[in-house]
N, CA, C and O of each residue as an XYZ file, in Angstrom:
656
protein
N     -38.538     14.298     23.275
C     -38.584     13.387     22.171
C     -40.024     12.985     21.957
O     -40.694     12.510     22.874
N     -40.500     13.181     20.725
C     -41.892     12.884     20.407
C     -42.127     11.401     20.233
O     -41.216     10.618     19.966
N     -43.394     11.052     20.398
C     -43.763      9.655     20.232
C     -43.535      9.259     18.779
O     -43.829     10.031     17.867
N     -43.006      8.047     18.563
C     -42.762      7.565     17.221
C     -41.403      7.960     16.675
O     -41.018      7.485     15.606
N     -40.660      8.814     17.371
C     -39.328      9.195     16.921
C     -38.366      8.063     17.240
O     -38.300      7.592     18.376
N     -37.629      7.634     16.243
C     -36.672      6.568     16.438
C     -35.282      7.126     16.241
O     -34.984      7.774     15.238
N     -34.442      6.861     17.219
C     -33.044      7.287     17.118
C     -32.201      6.023     16.990
O     -32.344      5.076     17.764
N     -31.342      6.033     16.017
C     -30.445      4.892     15.870
C     -29.029      5.354     16.148
O     -28.654      6.496     15.881
N     -28.276      4.451     16.680
C     -26.870      4.744     16.899
C     -26.161      4.460     15.581
O     -26.265      3.357     15.045
N     -25.442      5.448     15.057
C     -24.765      5.227     13.781
C     -23.768      4.059     13.901
O     -23.043      3.932     14.887
N     -23.762      3.244     12.894
C     -22.823      2.117     12.876
C     -21.414      2.648     12.747
O     -21.164      3.625     12.042
N     -20.503      1.997     13.432
C     -19.089      2.363     13.333
C     -18.639      2.081     11.905
O     -18.974      1.032     11.356
N     -17.895      2.983     11.297
C     -17.423      2.718      9.934
C     -16.578      1.453      9.904
O     -15.836      1.168     10.844
N     -16.694      0.711      8.839
C     -15.914     -0.517      8.692
C     -14.431     -0.169      8.662
O     -14.012      0.811      8.046
N     -13.659     -0.995      9.340
C     -12.193     -0.875      9.331
C     -11.634     -2.209      8.875
O     -11.943     -3.256      9.443
N     -10.814     -2.157      7.852
C     -10.274     -3.368      7.256
C      -8.755     -3.370      7.412
O      -8.088     -2.361      7.185
N      -8.231     -4.523      7.803
C      -6.794     -4.715      7.880
C      -6.400     -5.754      6.834
O      -7.079     -6.766      6.662
N      -5.303     -5.494      6.147
C      -4.798     -6.452      5.156
C      -3.577     -7.155      5.732
O      -2.555     -6.522      5.997
N      -3.687     -8.468      5.925
C      -2.550     -9.279      6.302
C      -1.765     -9.606      5.046
O      -2.339    -10.012      4.035
N      -0.453     -9.430      5.109
C       0.389     -9.591      3.918
C       1.537    -10.565      4.181
O       2.249    -10.465      5.179
N       1.686    -11.483      3.279
C       2.871    -12.331      3.236
C       3.536    -12.049      1.903
O       2.858    -11.899      0.887
N       4.865    -11.975      1.901
C       5.536    -11.686      0.633
C       6.919    -12.295      0.603
O       7.531    -12.555      1.639
N       7.392    -12.513     -0.598
C       8.742    -13.013     -0.794
C       9.714    -11.844     -0.858
O       9.326    -10.694     -1.060
N      10.983    -12.173     -0.682
C      12.013    -11.137     -0.808
C      12.002    -10.561     -2.228
O      11.643    -11.235     -3.194
N      12.396     -9.326     -2.314
C      12.531     -8.611     -3.600
C      11.207     -8.443     -4.331
O      11.180     -8.364     -5.559
N      10.125     -8.389     -3.593
C       8.813     -8.160     -4.181
C       8.693     -6.692     -4.577
O       9.166     -5.805     -3.867
N       8.067     -6.454     -5.699
C       7.777     -5.092     -6.148
C       6.617     -4.555     -5.305
O       5.579     -5.211     -5.215
N       6.766     -3.392     -4.692
C       5.662     -2.830     -3.878
C       4.361     -2.703     -4.671
O       3.274     -2.812     -4.104
N       4.471     -2.473     -5.973
C       3.259     -2.335     -6.797
C       2.457     -3.635     -6.838
O       1.234     -3.606     -6.977
N       3.142     -4.774     -6.716
C       2.444     -6.051     -6.691
C       1.613     -6.174     -5.409
O       0.507     -6.714     -5.427
N       2.155     -5.674     -4.308
C       1.417     -5.675     -3.036
C       0.218     -4.748     -3.137
O      -0.902     -5.127     -2.797
N       0.460     -3.527     -3.608
C      -0.611     -2.527     -3.716
C      -1.728     -3.050     -4.624
O      -2.906     -2.925     -4.290
N      -1.366     -3.628     -5.758
C      -2.370     -4.129     -6.700
C      -3.198     -5.254     -6.082
O      -4.418     -5.288     -6.249
N      -2.543     -6.176     -5.369
C      -3.290     -7.285     -4.763
C      -4.206     -6.792     -3.659
O      -5.344     -7.249     -3.553
N      -3.736     -5.874     -2.842
C      -4.601     -5.312     -1.801
C      -5.820     -4.651     -2.435
O      -6.941     -4.838     -1.962
N      -5.610     -3.886     -3.494
C      -6.722     -3.251     -4.192
C      -7.711     -4.264     -4.753
O      -8.923     -4.078     -4.644
N      -7.195     -5.339     -5.357
C      -8.066     -6.389     -5.903
C      -8.867     -7.063     -4.793
O     -10.050     -7.359     -4.961
N      -8.211     -7.303     -3.655
C      -8.895     -7.961     -2.538
C      -9.996     -7.051     -1.965
O     -11.099     -7.513     -1.674
N      -9.692     -5.779     -1.809
C     -10.705     -4.841     -1.320
C     -11.900     -4.815     -2.282
O     -13.053     -4.835     -1.851
N     -11.615     -4.771     -3.562
C     -12.689     -4.748     -4.555
C     -13.522     -6.029     -4.474
O     -14.751     -5.979     -4.498
N     -12.851     -7.165     -4.379
C     -13.559     -8.442     -4.283
C     -14.445     -8.505     -3.031
O     -15.530     -9.086     -3.058
N     -13.975     -7.910     -1.954
C     -14.742     -7.899     -0.713
C     -15.805     -6.807     -0.686
O     -16.608     -6.740      0.244
N     -15.809     -5.951     -1.711
C     -16.788     -4.878     -1.771
C     -16.498     -3.756     -0.793
O     -17.413     -3.076     -0.328
N     -15.228     -3.563     -0.482
C     -14.835     -2.541      0.485
C     -14.029     -1.431     -0.219
O     -13.118     -1.725     -0.993
N     -14.359     -0.190      0.045
C     -13.583      0.889     -0.567
C     -12.200      1.013      0.090
O     -12.007      0.606      1.236
N     -11.270      1.569     -0.638
C      -9.910      1.781     -0.129
C      -9.924      2.561      1.188
O      -9.076      2.338      2.052
N     -10.876      3.463      1.338
C     -10.948      4.284      2.550
C     -11.157      3.465      3.821
O     -10.902      3.964      4.917
N     -11.615      2.217      3.698
C     -11.818      1.381      4.883
C     -10.532      0.716      5.347
O     -10.478      0.205      6.466
N      -9.489      0.710      4.512
C      -8.218      0.077      4.867
C      -7.522      0.916      5.933
O      -7.273      2.103      5.724
N      -7.205      0.300      7.084
C      -6.576      1.036      8.172
C      -5.116      0.668      8.385
O      -4.376      1.441      8.993
N      -4.680     -0.495      7.900
C      -3.287     -0.902      8.088
C      -2.971     -2.135      7.258
O      -3.859     -2.882      6.849
N      -1.678     -2.323      7.023
C      -1.151     -3.593      6.539
C      -0.465     -4.247      7.723
O       0.049     -3.556      8.603
N      -0.453     -5.561      7.754
C       0.243     -6.266      8.832
C       0.995     -7.450      8.245
O       0.548     -8.085      7.290
N       2.162     -7.732      8.846
C       2.965     -8.863      8.420
C       3.771     -9.373      9.607
O       3.632     -8.876     10.725
N       4.603    -10.355      9.359
C       5.441    -10.971     10.389
C       6.572    -10.008     10.780
O       7.069     -9.251      9.947
N       6.962    -10.050     12.034
C       8.008     -9.169     12.542
C       9.342     -9.358     11.816
O      10.161     -8.439     11.779
N       9.561    -10.527     11.247
C      10.816    -10.734     10.510
C      10.896     -9.870      9.247
O      11.947     -9.794      8.611
N       9.788     -9.222      8.888
C       9.751     -8.326      7.732
C      10.069     -6.883      8.097
O       9.922     -5.983      7.269
N      10.501     -6.661      9.324
C      10.865     -5.292      9.744
C      11.897     -4.722      8.767
O      12.908     -5.362      8.478
N      11.638     -3.542      8.275
C      12.548     -2.891      7.351
C      12.414     -3.331      5.900
O      13.157     -2.852      5.044
N      11.488     -4.224      5.610
C      11.301     -4.688      4.225
C      10.878     -3.496      3.362
O       9.810     -2.923      3.580
N      11.707     -3.122      2.386
C      11.409     -1.920      1.595
C      10.115     -2.020      0.812
O       9.423     -1.015      0.647
N       9.767     -3.209      0.323
C       8.534     -3.368     -0.469
C       7.303     -3.156      0.412
O       6.367     -2.465      0.009
N       7.297     -3.738      1.596
C       6.145     -3.561      2.489
C       6.026     -2.110      2.947
O       4.926     -1.558      3.001
N       7.159     -1.496      3.276
C       7.128     -0.086      3.694
C       6.612      0.794      2.564
O       5.786      1.677      2.795
N       7.088      0.561      1.347
C       6.656      1.363      0.205
C       5.177      1.118     -0.107
O       4.453      2.055     -0.444
N       4.730     -0.125      0.002
C       3.315     -0.425     -0.259
C       2.423      0.256      0.760
O       1.407      0.849      0.399
N       2.794      0.177      2.041
C       1.999      0.840      3.081
C       1.951      2.339      2.824
O       0.897      2.967      2.930
N       3.106      2.905      2.483
C       3.153      4.329      2.182
C       2.296      4.654      0.967
O       1.567      5.646      0.975
N       2.372      3.837     -0.070
C       1.583      4.055     -1.284
C       0.083      3.946     -1.030
O      -0.712      4.616     -1.689
N      -0.303      3.103     -0.075
C      -1.725      2.952      0.261
C      -2.169      3.942      1.325
O      -3.359      4.053      1.620
N      -1.210      4.662      1.902
C      -1.542      5.687      2.902
C      -1.933      5.116      4.256
O      -2.721      5.718      4.985
N      -1.375      3.941      4.597
C      -1.688      3.304      5.883
C      -0.394      2.867      6.554
O       0.632      2.726      5.889
N      -0.433      2.652      7.857
C       0.759      2.162      8.539
C       0.957      0.664      8.322
O       0.027     -0.061      7.968
N       2.192      0.222      8.542
C       2.524     -1.197      8.528
C       2.753     -1.619      9.962
O       3.532     -0.998     10.684
N       2.071     -2.681     10.375
C       2.248     -3.239     11.717
C       2.873     -4.612     11.595
O       2.591     -5.359     10.658
N       3.726     -4.935     12.553
C       4.444     -6.204     12.543
C       4.066     -7.013     13.764
O       3.999     -6.489     14.876
N       3.819     -8.299     13.546
C       3.394     -9.198     14.613
C       4.422    -10.301     14.786
O       4.980    -10.809     13.813
N       4.665    -10.664     16.044
C       5.608    -11.751     16.285
C       4.927    -13.095     16.089
O       3.704    -13.178     15.975
N       5.728    -14.135     16.051
C       5.205    -15.474     15.806
C       4.142    -15.914     16.797
O       3.214    -16.634     16.431
N       4.268    -15.488     18.045
C       3.282    -15.868     19.062
C       1.885    -15.371     18.682
O       0.894    -16.078     18.869
N       1.817    -14.152     18.151
C       0.524    -13.569     17.769
C      -0.050    -14.209     16.512
O      -1.222    -14.004     16.198
N       0.747    -14.973     15.795
C       0.330    -15.537     14.515
C       0.066    -17.037     14.570
O       0.068    -17.696     13.530
N      -0.154    -17.573     15.723
C      -0.357    -19.019     15.866
C      -1.822    -19.441     15.787
O      -2.150    -20.597     16.054
N      -2.693    -18.518     15.426
C      -4.130    -18.823     15.341
C      -4.387    -19.864     14.251
O      -3.656    -19.957     13.264
N      -5.438    -20.634     14.463
C      -5.874    -21.570     13.418
C      -6.364    -20.750     12.234
O      -7.097    -19.776     12.409
N      -5.968    -21.137     11.050
C      -6.355    -20.411      9.839
C      -7.100    -21.358      8.916
O      -6.874    -22.567      8.963
N      -7.982    -20.832      8.078
C      -8.753    -21.700      7.188
C      -7.930    -22.377      6.093
O      -8.252    -23.486      5.667
N      -6.877    -21.713      5.643
C      -6.091    -22.293      4.560
C      -4.590    -22.217      4.897
O      -3.884    -21.340      4.398
N      -4.115    -23.134      5.740
C      -2.692    -23.124      6.077
C      -1.832    -23.444      4.854
O      -2.295    -24.042      3.883
N      -0.591    -23.033      4.930
C       0.329    -23.237      3.812
C       1.537    -24.050      4.288
O       2.223    -23.649      5.229
N       1.793    -25.170      3.652
C       2.966    -25.973      4.010
C       4.251    -25.233      3.654
O       5.267    -25.406      4.326
N       4.219    -24.419      2.616
C       5.398    -23.645      2.222
C       5.725    -22.614      3.299
O       6.878    -22.484      3.712
N       4.711    -21.886      3.749
C       4.928    -20.894      4.798
C       5.401    -21.584      6.077
O       6.311    -21.100      6.750
N       4.787    -22.700      6.403
C       5.182    -23.422      7.617
C       6.638    -23.903      7.538
O       7.369    -23.857      8.528
N       7.039    -24.352      6.379
C       8.418    -24.800      6.204
C       9.415    -23.653      6.412
O      10.493    -23.861      6.969
N       9.060    -22.457      5.971
C       9.970    -21.312      6.062
C       9.885    -20.570      7.383
O      10.877    -19.991      7.827
N       8.706    -20.573      8.031
C       8.519    -19.737      9.221
C       8.148    -20.523     10.478
O       8.254    -20.003     11.589
N       7.714    -21.771     10.309
C       7.213    -22.525     11.456
C       5.778    -22.173     11.814
O       5.241    -22.648     12.815
N       5.163    -21.337     10.986
C       3.780    -20.900     11.209
C       2.894    -21.397     10.074
O       3.372    -21.552      8.950
N       1.619    -21.650     10.340
C       0.746    -22.143      9.276
C       0.362    -21.085      8.249
O      -0.071    -21.416      7.146
N       0.517    -19.826      8.607
C       0.097    -18.740      7.719
C       0.696    -17.430      8.194
O       1.000    -17.267      9.376
N       0.860    -16.522      7.292
C       1.220    -15.146      7.674
C       0.020    -14.246      7.385
O      -0.505    -13.601      8.293
N      -0.413    -14.201      6.129
C      -1.479    -13.269      5.730
C      -2.766    -13.496      6.520
O      -3.290    -12.561      7.125
N      -3.278    -14.719      6.521
C      -4.538    -14.969      7.241
C      -4.374    -14.821      8.739
O      -5.276    -14.324      9.414
N      -3.242    -15.243      9.270
C      -3.031    -15.123     10.714
C      -2.950    -13.645     11.133
O      -3.472    -13.270     12.183
N      -2.308    -12.823     10.325
C      -2.246    -11.383     10.624
C      -3.663    -10.782     10.588
O      -4.046    -10.003     11.461
N      -4.412    -11.161      9.575
C      -5.774    -10.637      9.456
C      -6.626    -11.070     10.658
O      -7.319    -10.251     11.261
N      -6.568    -12.349     10.993
C      -7.369    -12.860     12.110
C      -6.972    -12.245     13.456
O      -7.792    -12.179     14.372
N      -5.737    -11.802     13.576
C      -5.297    -11.155     14.823
C      -6.047     -9.837     15.048
O      -6.141     -9.360     16.179
N      -6.577     -9.254     13.975
C      -7.285     -7.976     14.081
C      -8.796     -8.136     14.167
O      -9.483     -7.244     14.666
N      -9.323     -9.259     13.689
C     -10.781     -9.397     13.684
C     -11.254    -10.614     12.939
O     -10.621    -11.670     12.968
N     -12.378    -10.456     12.270
C     -13.035    -11.534     11.538
C     -12.533    -11.578     10.106
O     -12.432    -10.543      9.448
N     -12.223    -12.758      9.627
C     -11.744    -12.883      8.256
C     -12.836    -12.448      7.296
O     -13.922    -13.025      7.259
N     -12.530    -11.431      6.529
C     -13.456    -10.883      5.547
C     -13.228    -11.541      4.185
O     -14.172    -11.806      3.442
N     -11.964    -11.796      3.878
C     -11.596    -12.430      2.611
C     -10.400    -13.327      2.865
O      -9.344    -12.842      3.270
N     -10.545    -14.644      2.633
C      -9.397    -15.540      2.803
C      -8.282    -15.149      1.851
O      -8.469    -14.322      0.958
N      -7.138    -15.745      2.050
C      -5.960    -15.357      1.285
C      -6.160    -15.469     -0.220
O      -6.793    -16.390     -0.735
N      -5.592    -14.489     -0.886
C      -5.494    -14.454     -2.335
C      -4.012    -14.296     -2.639
O      -3.281    -13.675     -1.868
N      -3.564    -14.859     -3.768
C      -2.135    -14.846     -4.045
C      -1.800    -14.390     -5.456
O      -2.572    -14.558     -6.401
N      -0.621    -13.809     -5.552
C       0.027    -13.571     -6.832
C       1.310    -14.393     -6.788
O       1.473    -15.232     -5.902
N       2.199    -14.172     -7.708
C       3.450    -14.940     -7.731
C       4.281    -14.694     -6.475
O       4.954    -15.612     -6.006
N       4.256    -13.480     -5.916
C       5.155    -13.161     -4.806
C       4.455    -12.628     -3.554
O       5.113    -12.365     -2.547
N       3.138    -12.467     -3.603
C       2.423    -11.824     -2.493
C       1.164    -12.606     -2.134
O       0.495    -13.168     -3.001
N       0.858    -12.631     -0.851
C      -0.393    -13.202     -0.363
C      -1.075    -12.121      0.476
O      -0.418    -11.415      1.241
N      -2.380    -11.996      0.331
C      -3.147    -10.997      1.078
C      -4.428    -11.647      1.592
O      -5.078    -12.409      0.877
N      -4.781    -11.342      2.833
C      -6.066    -11.728      3.418
C      -6.604    -10.509      4.136
O      -5.838     -9.738      4.715
N      -7.905    -10.329      4.105
C      -8.521     -9.158      4.733
C      -9.325     -9.546      5.959
O      -9.955    -10.603      6.004
N      -9.291     -8.671      6.950
C     -10.121     -8.845      8.142
C     -10.934     -7.591      8.387
O     -10.484     -6.471      8.146
N     -12.132     -7.810      8.868
C     -12.949     -6.724      9.387
C     -12.557     -6.603     10.853
O     -12.764     -7.525     11.642
N     -11.991     -5.460     11.204
C     -11.453     -5.292     12.566
C     -12.580     -5.315     13.600
O     -13.660     -4.767     13.381
N     -12.295     -5.966     14.733
C     -13.232     -5.973     15.848
C     -13.543     -4.549     16.273
O     -12.695     -3.672     16.109
N     -14.738     -4.281     16.819
C     -15.042     -2.938     17.312
C     -14.042     -2.456     18.359
O     -13.751     -1.263     18.431
N     -13.515     -3.371     19.167
C     -12.579     -2.974     20.222
C     -11.130     -2.857     19.729
O     -10.253     -2.435     20.483
N     -10.878     -3.228     18.472
C      -9.523     -3.222     17.923
C      -8.953     -1.809     17.909
O      -9.631     -0.860     17.515
N      -7.702     -1.681     18.342
C      -7.035     -0.373     18.346
C      -5.676     -0.491     17.671
O      -4.849     -1.313     18.064
N      -5.458      0.316     16.677
C      -4.213      0.286     15.916
C      -3.009      0.494     16.825
O      -1.998     -0.192     16.674
N      -3.101      1.428     17.763
C      -1.940      1.725     18.603
C      -1.578      0.588     19.561
O      -0.516      0.619     20.183
N      -2.450     -0.410     19.684
C      -2.157     -1.564     20.536
C      -1.962     -2.845     19.726
O      -1.907     -3.940     20.285
N      -1.861     -2.701     18.438
C      -1.766     -3.857     17.544
C      -0.354     -4.000     17.035
O       0.142     -3.130     16.319
N       0.303     -5.092     17.396
C       1.656     -5.345     16.920
C       2.591     -4.201     17.237
O       2.392     -3.449     18.191
N       3.597     -4.091     16.428
C       4.593     -3.023     16.571
C       4.632     -2.212     15.297
O       4.523     -2.767     14.204
N       4.786     -0.892     15.423
C       4.945     -0.103     14.203
C       6.219     -0.548     13.466
O       7.226     -0.870     14.096
N       6.164     -0.563     12.169
C       7.335     -0.930     11.372
C       8.371      0.166     11.483
O       8.048      1.342     11.320
N       9.606     -0.198     11.757
C      10.658      0.832     11.782
C      10.845      1.422     10.403
O      10.877      0.698      9.408
N      10.965      2.702     10.343
C      11.137      3.391      9.073
C      12.618      3.624      8.813
O      13.340      4.045      9.717
N      13.082      3.363      7.612
C      14.486      3.678      7.297
C      14.745      5.167      7.506
O      13.914      6.011      7.171
N      15.911      5.470      8.063
C      16.259      6.849      8.372
C      16.438      7.689      7.123
O      16.076      8.865      7.105
N      16.995      7.090      6.077
C      17.239      7.841      4.851
C      17.451      6.863      3.700
O      17.355      5.649      3.882
N      17.734      7.390      2.532
C      17.887      6.539      1.348
C      19.035      5.557      1.506
O      18.944      4.424      1.033
N      20.126      5.972      2.167
C      21.269      5.081      2.358
C      20.888      3.915      3.253
O      21.279      2.777      2.989
N      20.132      4.182      4.307
C      19.678      3.123      5.202
C      18.760      2.176      4.452
O      18.864      0.959      4.607
N      17.860      2.720      3.641
C      16.934      1.881      2.889
C      17.696      0.999      1.906
O      17.368     -0.178      1.753
N      18.696      1.545      1.244
C      19.483      0.758      0.299
C      20.231     -0.355      1.026
O      20.341     -1.472      0.520
N      20.747     -0.040      2.224
C      21.447     -1.043      3.001
C      20.514     -2.154      3.434
O      20.870     -3.330      3.368
N      19.302     -1.781      3.883
C      18.304     -2.761      4.297
C      17.936     -3.657      3.121
O      17.816     -4.873      3.271
N      17.759     -3.054      1.961
C      17.402     -3.815      0.776
C      18.514     -4.811      0.419
O      18.234     -5.966      0.097
N      19.758     -4.367      0.475
C      20.874     -5.245      0.145
C      20.969     -6.390      1.135
O      21.242     -7.524      0.743
N      20.749     -6.111      2.420
C      20.772     -7.147      3.462
C      19.670     -8.160      3.228
O      19.887     -9.362      3.379
N      18.485     -7.684      2.858
C      17.362     -8.584      2.607
C      17.674     -9.531      1.449
O      17.338    -10.714      1.501
N      18.306     -9.019      0.427
C      18.664     -9.851     -0.724
C      19.713    -10.887     -0.349
O      19.714    -12.009     -0.856
N      20.616    -10.481      0.561
C      21.741    -11.363      0.901
C      21.293    -12.588      1.693
O      21.844    -13.671      1.494
N      20.316    -12.452      2.582
C      19.998    -13.651      3.337
C      18.771    -13.524      4.209
O      18.392    -14.498      4.859
N      18.125    -12.359      4.254
C      17.014    -12.126      5.163
C      15.839    -12.889      4.828
O      14.822    -12.789      5.515
């Protein structure tokens, strides 16, 4: 190595996780659109998105599964214990329904540093986190169970409407 030669270690590519809170019967396109708007607002390309995350009670939610599929990323589910972090903008509505101060921001903070605080539409909330360098998708929450087939998905959807 010659004198004056400088070698830099390439920076790890940014990895962004979108924490998602949503109401029942949400259109997956509303989730996809809000995630896209949040990424744009944060100045992050879609390619940096590595996962969506939500509360474990959303297991089998057809809208979240379809949105994750539409965005080309996995959906991870976190239990209430993992979502008890202090959040910058707690929600009394979320707390009333879940006992937690937040879903979207808490999911994001579980992965790293809050990049964009929660943004909302009528039925969806999204917050973005820049994942910690040590963050590993395979050790984060639980993979969302995938419906076995269209009949299972229709059954899950009907159950969600009934009382989930």
